[in-house]
N, C-alpha and C positions, 0 to 999 in steps of 0.2 A: 311212844305214840300209841294210842288206843282208839279204836272206832268200831261201830257196829253198823252193818248194813243188812237189809232184809228185803224179801220179795215173796210174792205168792205165786205158786205154780199150779196150773189147772190140770193136775193129775193126782191120782191117789198117792199118798206118801210112800207106800211100799214100792210102787213103780219108780218114783223119783229116786229113792235111795239105791235101788238096784241099778238104775242107769248110771248114777253117779259113781257107784262102786266098780263098774265094769271098765277095766283099763282099755278095752278095745274102742270105747267111745270117746276117750279123752281128747284125741286130736280133732274130733268133730266140734267140740265146744270150748276147749281151752286154748284161746287165741295166743299165739306166740310160742306154743309148746314145740320144742325141738326134740327133746328126749325125756322120757320118764321110764327108768328101768330099775326094778328091784335089785339091790346089791345083796340083801339078805332078807329072808322071810317071804311071805306070800302077799302079793299086792293087796293093799287095803286093810290088812290085819294088824293088830297091835304089835308093836315091836319091829315091824318091817321098816327097813332102811332102803331108800331109793335115791339114785342119782337123778337130778332134775336139771334140765337146761331149758331156759326160756329166752326168747329174743323179742325185744321191743325196739323197732327201728333198727339202728345200727348197733345197739347195745345188747350184749349177751350176758346172762346171769347163770351161773352154775352153783348148785347147792345140794345139800343132802336133806331129804325129807324123812322124818321118822313119825310113824303113826303112833300116837300116844293114847288114843281112846276110840273104841268102836262099840257102841252098845245100842241095841243087842248085837251079838256076834252074827247070829242068823238073821238075814234080812227077808225072810219069808214068814208069813203068818204072824206079823207084828200086831199086837193088841192095839186097839184104837187109842187107849189112854197113855200108851208108852211114847215118850219123847225119844227120838233117835238122836244119838250123839256121835259125831265123827270129828276127831281132833288130831292135829298134826303140828309138828314143828319143822321149820326149814332153817337151816344154817348155811350161810354163804359168806363170802369175803365181806367183812365189815357189817354183817347183818344177821339178826336172829328174828324169826317170825313165828308166832303161834296163831293158828286159826282154829277156832272152836265153833263147829257147825252144829246147829240144832234143827231138827225137822219135826214139825208138829202137824198132825192131821187137823185141818180146820173145817173139813166137810168130807163127804164121801169121795169127792173128786177134786179136792184142793189141799195143798200142802203149803205151810208157811216155813220158809227157810230163813233162819237168822244166823248171821255169820259175825262172830266177835273176833277182831283181829288185834294183835299186839305186835309192835315192832320195837327192837332195840338195835341201835347202831353203835359200832365200835370204831370204825375207820373215820377219818376226818371227812373224806368226800361224802360218805353215806350220811354222816351227821349233818352236814350242810344241806344235802338233798332232803333229808327228813325235816329239817327246820324250814327250808324255803318252799317245799312242795308237799306238805302233808296231804293236801286234797288229791294229789295224783295217786297216792296209794289207795285211798278210799274209792276213787273213780275207777281204778283198775279192778279192784275187788268186785264192785258192782257190775262192771262190764263182763267179767267172767260169769257172774251169776245170771245176768241177762242173756248171755250167749248160751248158757246151759238151759235156761228156760225155753229159748227159741228152738234149741235142739230137741229137748224133751217133748215140747208141745207140738212142734211142726216139722221136726226132722231137719231144721236148718243147720248147715255145716259151715263153720267159720272159714274153712279153707276155700269156700266158694265166694267169699265176700271180696269185694273190690275195695281195698284200703286206700 
């Protein structure tokens, strides 16, 4: 299963990618995050492997995230014409996911975030979920992006939300 979601954030691209790369901010915008801890490497850098635990309702998912691309490595002084790439793979029971994020400066104070996602399912249950509910994965990705946008633009913290 593959899909692409995108949105525009009313902040300079450099600020957007710096906020996104800072692990201290993750609980503020990544709804359902229980744990995100590097097992090897430095958070956000290529080759880093992290243990990730997410909760949705009563369901909990645990997987291993590996950063596969981050360009440029230095997120300061990025030239206007450079597209920032941040890519990762997450492997968990019955599932493999690749997320390919691109950040483009669309104006001095605006950033376009495009997220290409690919899922592969190996377990019977996950295959059934992927076949019956493909829109749920897209909806969740877009929700995470919208939560980040609200955090970046207005300081909104998902932990304060009444679900």
